C-alpha positions as CSV (number, residue, x, y, z in Angstrom):
1,X,-116.8,-25.4,-50.4
2,X,-114.6,-22.5,-51.4
3,X,-114.5,-21.2,-47.9
4,X,-113.4,-24.6,-46.6
5,X,-110.6,-24.6,-49.2
6,X,-109.5,-21.1,-48.2
7,X,-109.4,-22.0,-44.5
8,X,-107.4,-25.2,-45.2
9,X,-105.0,-23.2,-47.4
10,X,-104.3,-20.7,-44.6
11,X,-103.9,-23.4,-42.0
12,X,-101.4,-25.3,-44.1
13,X,-99.4,-22.2,-44.9
14,X,-99.2,-21.3,-41.2
15,X,-98.3,-24.8,-40.1
16,X,-95.5,-25.2,-42.6
17,X,-94.1,-21.7,-42.1
18,X,-94.0,-22.2,-38.3
19,X,-92.4,-25.6,-38.6
20,X,-89.8,-24.4,-41.0
21,X,-88.9,-21.4,-38.8
22,X,-88.6,-23.8,-35.8
23,X,-86.4,-26.3,-37.7
24,X,-84.0,-23.6,-38.9
25,X,-83.9,-22.2,-35.4
26,X,-82.7,-25.5,-33.9
27,X,-80.0,-26.1,-36.6
28,X,-76.5,-26.0,-35.4
29,X,-74.5,-22.9,-36.2
30,X,-75.3,-19.2,-36.1
31,X,-76.0,-16.8,-38.9
32,X,-74.1,-14.1,-37.0
33,X,-70.9,-16.1,-37.2
34,X,-71.3,-16.5,-41.0
35,X,-71.9,-12.8,-41.4
36,X,-69.1,-11.8,-39.0
37,X,-66.5,-14.1,-40.6
38,X,-63.7,-16.0,-39.0
39,X,-62.1,-12.8,-37.5
40,X,-65.2,-11.6,-35.7
41,X,-64.9,-11.1,-31.9
42,X,-67.5,-12.2,-29.4
43,X,-68.5,-8.6,-29.1
44,X,-68.9,-8.3,-32.9
45,X,-71.1,-11.5,-32.9
46,X,-73.3,-10.0,-30.1
47,X,-73.8,-6.8,-32.0
48,X,-74.7,-8.6,-35.2
49,X,-77.2,-10.9,-33.3
50,X,-78.8,-7.8,-31.8
51,X,-79.0,-5.9,-35.1
52,X,-80.6,-8.9,-36.8
53,X,-82.9,-9.7,-33.9
54,X,-81.3,-13.1,-33.5
55,X,-81.1,-12.6,-29.7
56,X,-84.9,-12.6,-29.4
57,X,-86.9,-15.8,-28.7
58,X,-88.0,-17.9,-31.7
59,X,-91.7,-17.2,-31.3
60,X,-91.1,-13.4,-31.2
61,X,-89.1,-13.5,-34.5
62,X,-91.7,-15.7,-36.1
63,X,-94.6,-13.4,-35.1
64,X,-92.6,-10.4,-36.4
65,X,-91.9,-12.2,-39.7
66,X,-95.5,-13.4,-40.1
67,X,-97.0,-9.9,-39.5
68,X,-94.7,-8.5,-42.2
69,X,-95.3,-11.4,-44.6
70,X,-99.0,-10.7,-44.5
71,X,-98.2,-7.2,-45.7
72,X,-96.0,-8.7,-48.5
73,X,-92.7,-7.9,-46.8
74,X,-90.6,-11.1,-46.4
75,X,-87.7,-9.2,-44.8
76,X,-84.1,-8.5,-46.0
77,X,-81.3,-11.0,-46.6
78,X,-78.8,-11.1,-43.8
79,X,-75.9,-11.3,-46.2
80,X,-76.8,-9.4,-49.3
81,X,-79.1,-6.9,-47.7
82,X,-81.5,-7.3,-50.6
83,X,-85.3,-7.6,-50.1
84,X,-86.1,-11.3,-50.0
85,X,-89.3,-10.8,-52.1
86,X,-87.2,-9.3,-54.9
87,X,-84.6,-12.1,-54.7
88,X,-87.4,-14.7,-55.0
89,X,-89.2,-12.9,-57.8
90,X,-86.0,-12.6,-59.8
91,X,-85.4,-16.4,-59.5
92,X,-89.1,-17.5,-59.9
93,X,-89.3,-17.4,-63.7
94,X,-86.4,-19.9,-64.0
95,X,-88.1,-22.4,-61.7
96,X,-91.5,-22.0,-63.3
97,X,-90.1,-22.6,-66.8
98,X,-88.2,-25.7,-65.5
99,X,-91.5,-27.0,-64.0
100,X,-93.4,-26.4,-67.2
101,X,-90.8,-27.9,-69.5
102,X,-90.4,-31.0,-67.3
103,X,-94.2,-31.6,-67.0
104,X,-94.8,-31.1,-70.7
105,X,-92.1,-33.7,-71.4
106,X,-93.5,-36.1,-68.9
107,X,-97.0,-35.8,-70.4
108,X,-95.6,-36.2,-73.9
109,X,-94.1,-39.5,-72.8
110,X,-96.9,-40.7,-70.5
111,X,-100.0,-40.1,-72.6
112,X,-99.1,-42.2,-75.7
113,X,-97.4,-44.8,-73.6
114,X,-100.4,-45.1,-71.2
115,X,-102.9,-45.3,-74.0
116,X,-100.9,-47.9,-76.0
117,X,-100.4,-50.0,-72.8
118,X,-104.1,-49.9,-72.0
119,X,-105.2,-50.7,-75.6
120,X,-102.7,-53.5,-75.9
121,X,-102.8,-54.6,-72.2
122,X,-101.1,-57.9,-71.3
123,X,-99.2,-58.0,-74.6
124,X,-95.5,-57.8,-75.4
125,X,-95.9,-54.0,-76.1
126,X,-97.5,-53.5,-72.7
127,X,-94.8,-55.5,-70.9
128,X,-92.1,-53.6,-72.8
129,X,-93.4,-50.2,-71.8
130,X,-94.0,-51.2,-68.2
131,X,-90.5,-52.7,-68.0
132,X,-88.9,-49.6,-69.5
133,X,-90.9,-47.4,-67.1
134,X,-89.9,-49.3,-64.0
135,X,-86.2,-49.2,-65.1
136,X,-86.2,-45.4,-65.4
137,X,-88.3,-45.0,-62.2
138,X,-85.5,-46.8,-60.2
139,X,-83.0,-44.2,-61.2
140,X,-82.7,-41.2,-58.8
141,X,-83.1,-37.7,-60.4
142,X,-79.6,-36.6,-59.7
143,X,-78.2,-39.8,-61.4
144,X,-80.6,-39.3,-64.3
145,X,-79.3,-35.7,-64.6
146,X,-75.7,-36.9,-64.8
147,X,-76.6,-39.6,-67.3
148,X,-78.3,-37.0,-69.6
149,X,-75.3,-34.7,-69.4
150,X,-73.0,-37.6,-70.3
151,X,-75.1,-38.8,-73.2
152,X,-76.5,-35.6,-74.8
153,X,-73.7,-33.1,-73.9
154,X,-70.4,-35.0,-73.6
155,X,-71.0,-37.8,-76.1
156,X,-73.4,-36.4,-78.7
157,X,-72.6,-32.7,-78.0
158,X,-76.2,-31.7,-78.8
159,X,-77.0,-29.6,-75.8
160,X,-75.1,-27.5,-73.2
161,X,-74.3,-29.4,-70.0
162,X,-74.9,-26.5,-67.6
163,X,-75.7,-22.8,-67.6
164,X,-78.7,-20.6,-68.2
165,X,-79.6,-18.5,-71.2
166,X,-82.2,-15.8,-70.6
167,X,-85.2,-15.5,-72.8
168,X,-84.0,-12.1,-74.1
169,X,-81.3,-13.9,-76.0
170,X,-83.7,-16.0,-78.1
171,X,-86.4,-18.6,-77.4
172,X,-84.4,-21.5,-78.8
173,X,-81.3,-20.6,-76.9
174,X,-83.4,-20.3,-73.8
175,X,-85.1,-23.7,-74.3
176,X,-81.8,-25.4,-75.0
177,X,-80.7,-24.7,-71.4
178,X,-83.9,-26.3,-70.1
179,X,-84.0,-29.5,-72.2
180,X,-81.6,-31.6,-70.1
181,X,-82.8,-30.4,-66.7
182,X,-86.4,-31.0,-67.8
183,X,-85.6,-34.3,-69.3
184,X,-83.8,-35.5,-66.2
185,X,-87.1,-35.0,-64.3
186,X,-89.5,-36.1,-67.0
187,X,-87.7,-39.4,-67.6
188,X,-88.6,-40.4,-64.0
189,X,-92.0,-38.8,-63.5
190,X,-93.6,-40.0,-66.7
191,X,-93.8,-43.5,-65.3
192,X,-96.3,-42.8,-62.6
193,X,-98.5,-40.8,-64.9
194,X,-98.4,-43.6,-67.5
195,X,-99.3,-46.3,-64.9
196,X,-102.3,-44.5,-63.5
197,X,-103.6,-43.6,-67.0
198,X,-103.2,-47.2,-68.1
199,X,-105.0,-48.6,-65.1
200,X,-108.0,-46.2,-65.4
201,X,-108.2,-46.6,-69.2
202,X,-108.3,-50.4,-69.0
203,X,-111.4,-50.0,-66.8
204,X,-112.9,-47.4,-69.0
205,X,-112.5,-49.5,-72.2
206,X,-114.7,-52.2,-70.6
207,X,-117.6,-49.8,-70.0
208,X,-120.9,-50.1,-72.0
209,X,-120.5,-46.7,-73.8
210,X,-117.2,-47.9,-75.2
211,X,-118.7,-51.1,-76.4
212,X,-121.5,-49.1,-78.1
213,X,-118.9,-46.9,-79.8
214,X,-117.1,-50.0,-81.1
215,X,-120.5,-51.4,-82.3
216,X,-121.0,-48.2,-84.3
217,X,-117.8,-48.8,-86.1
218,X,-115.8,-45.9,-84.8
219,X,-112.1,-46.1,-85.5
220,X,-109.9,-47.1,-82.5
221,X,-108.0,-43.8,-82.3
222,X,-111.3,-41.9,-82.0
223,X,-112.6,-44.2,-79.3
224,X,-109.3,-43.9,-77.3
225,X,-108.8,-40.1,-77.6
226,X,-112.4,-38.8,-77.8
227,X,-114.4,-41.3,-75.6
228,X,-112.0,-43.1,-73.3
229,X,-109.3,-40.5,-72.4
230,X,-111.4,-37.9,-70.6
231,X,-113.2,-40.2,-68.1
232,X,-109.8,-41.9,-67.5
233,X,-108.0,-38.7,-66.6
234,X,-109.3,-38.1,-63.0
235,X,-106.6,-40.0,-61.2
236,X,-104.1,-38.7,-63.7
237,X,-105.0,-35.1,-62.8
238,X,-104.7,-35.8,-59.1
239,X,-101.3,-37.4,-59.5
240,X,-100.2,-34.6,-61.9
241,X,-101.0,-32.0,-59.2
242,X,-99.2,-33.9,-56.5
243,X,-96.2,-34.3,-58.8
244,X,-96.0,-30.6,-59.6
245,X,-95.6,-30.0,-55.9
246,X,-92.9,-32.7,-55.6
247,X,-91.1,-31.3,-58.7
248,X,-90.6,-28.0,-56.8
249,X,-88.5,-30.1,-54.3
250,X,-86.6,-31.8,-57.1
251,X,-85.6,-28.5,-58.6
252,X,-83.3,-28.0,-55.6
253,X,-81.1,-30.8,-56.9
254,X,-81.6,-30.3,-60.6
255,X,-81.0,-26.5,-60.5
256,X,-77.8,-27.1,-58.5
257,X,-76.4,-29.7,-61.0
258,X,-77.3,-27.7,-64.1
259,X,-76.3,-24.3,-62.6
260,X,-79.8,-22.8,-63.1
261,X,-80.4,-19.6,-61.1
262,X,-83.8,-20.7,-59.8
263,X,-85.6,-20.9,-56.4
264,X,-84.0,-24.3,-55.5
265,X,-80.5,-23.0,-56.0
266,X,-81.3,-19.8,-54.0
267,X,-82.6,-21.9,-51.1
268,X,-79.6,-24.2,-51.1
269,X,-77.2,-21.2,-50.9
270,X,-79.4,-19.8,-48.1
271,X,-79.2,-23.0,-46.1
272,X,-75.4,-23.0,-46.4
273,X,-75.2,-19.5,-45.1
274,X,-78.1,-19.8,-42.6
275,X,-80.0,-16.9,-44.2
276,X,-83.2,-17.7,-42.4
277,X,-85.4,-15.1,-44.1
278,X,-84.5,-16.4,-47.6
279,X,-85.2,-20.0,-46.5
280,X,-88.5,-19.0,-45.0
281,X,-89.5,-17.0,-48.1
282,X,-88.7,-19.9,-50.4
283,X,-90.6,-22.4,-48.2
284,X,-93.6,-20.1,-48.1
285,X,-93.6,-19.9,-51.9
286,X,-93.3,-23.7,-52.3
287,X,-96.1,-24.2,-49.8
288,X,-98.4,-21.7,-51.5
289,X,-97.6,-23.1,-54.9
290,X,-98.2,-26.7,-53.8
291,X,-101.6,-26.0,-52.2
292,X,-102.7,-23.7,-55.1
293,X,-101.8,-26.4,-57.7
294,X,-103.9,-29.0,-56.0
295,X,-106.8,-26.5,-55.7
296,X,-106.6,-25.9,-59.4
297,X,-106.7,-29.7,-59.9
298,X,-109.9,-29.9,-57.9
299,X,-111.4,-27.2,-60.2
300,X,-110.3,-29.1,-63.3
301,X,-112.4,-32.1,-62.2
302,X,-115.5,-30.1,-63.1
303,X,-114.0,-29.4,-66.5
304,X,-113.4,-33.1,-67.2
305,X,-116.9,-34.0,-66.0
306,X,-119.4,-31.2,-65.7
307,X,-121.6,-33.5,-63.6
308,X,-119.2,-32.9,-60.7
309,X,-120.3,-29.6,-59.1
310,X,-119.8,-30.5,-55.5
311,X,-117.4,-32.7,-53.7
312,X,-114.5,-31.9,-56.0
313,X,-111.8,-34.5,-56.1
314,X,-113.4,-36.8,-53.5
315,X,-116.5,-37.2,-55.7
316,X,-114.4,-38.0,-58.7
317,X,-112.2,-40.4,-56.9
318,X,-115.1,-42.4,-55.7
319,X,-116.4,-43.0,-59.2
């Protein structure tokens, strides 16, 4: 099973990296013109293209990049002449912190709402939570980001609108710069988590072991949290893993709006300047992170239910 996951991991990374390299290759424009500037002559452009290897065929450049990437060398930025790996590593902590903050916020909203909706299904409370969730889900992340800035920064003046404070200047100051970006993501993503938890928990609450727990006189909170939550969390874990991968894409927009120096903003700037090696390095990181997160989710199934030793997520999903 582990060998199959490793082979699938390698194939996905190779396919995505090759596709990304090809898509950047067919984009209009030329990185040599960006580097040379408006005053560059055709001869200057030719020299720049030769120095950067842009005059070679696409597949030659990809093979060269792949052989170096296997060794941990992602190349050097065309514009800044800095190693791509160092640029990515310097921006990575910001993106990771944004992902953690947004997911914690989403779970804080989704877990109590999903449990309450399942316990009071088809009641006014359930309909209110579902209606509120669908209302927030219909708002795009960039609009939600602007709304949170308007409310919490401009009107209430509780939090900074943009900017980043490093952890070295204090934990609270650092977290303040992530509250609005994380909230703009969490206010949308909590809905999906809440709905899948509600659906699975309604089914779980009808099982015989729950009826037995009720017959023993256990309090509702203990039945919900101790007996019903764990077996209702399989789909939640799957969706959680998929959302983590999708959040990496959302950080491109959120980091740009809130001026956070993360991977998403680095990639946007690289796309504007056609810095192919930075784009390729960012995409490689996102791909590896996405596949790794979903592999961890498969492993967590055995933690939620020790009876699942083989089959991973497929076995759990068929239960």
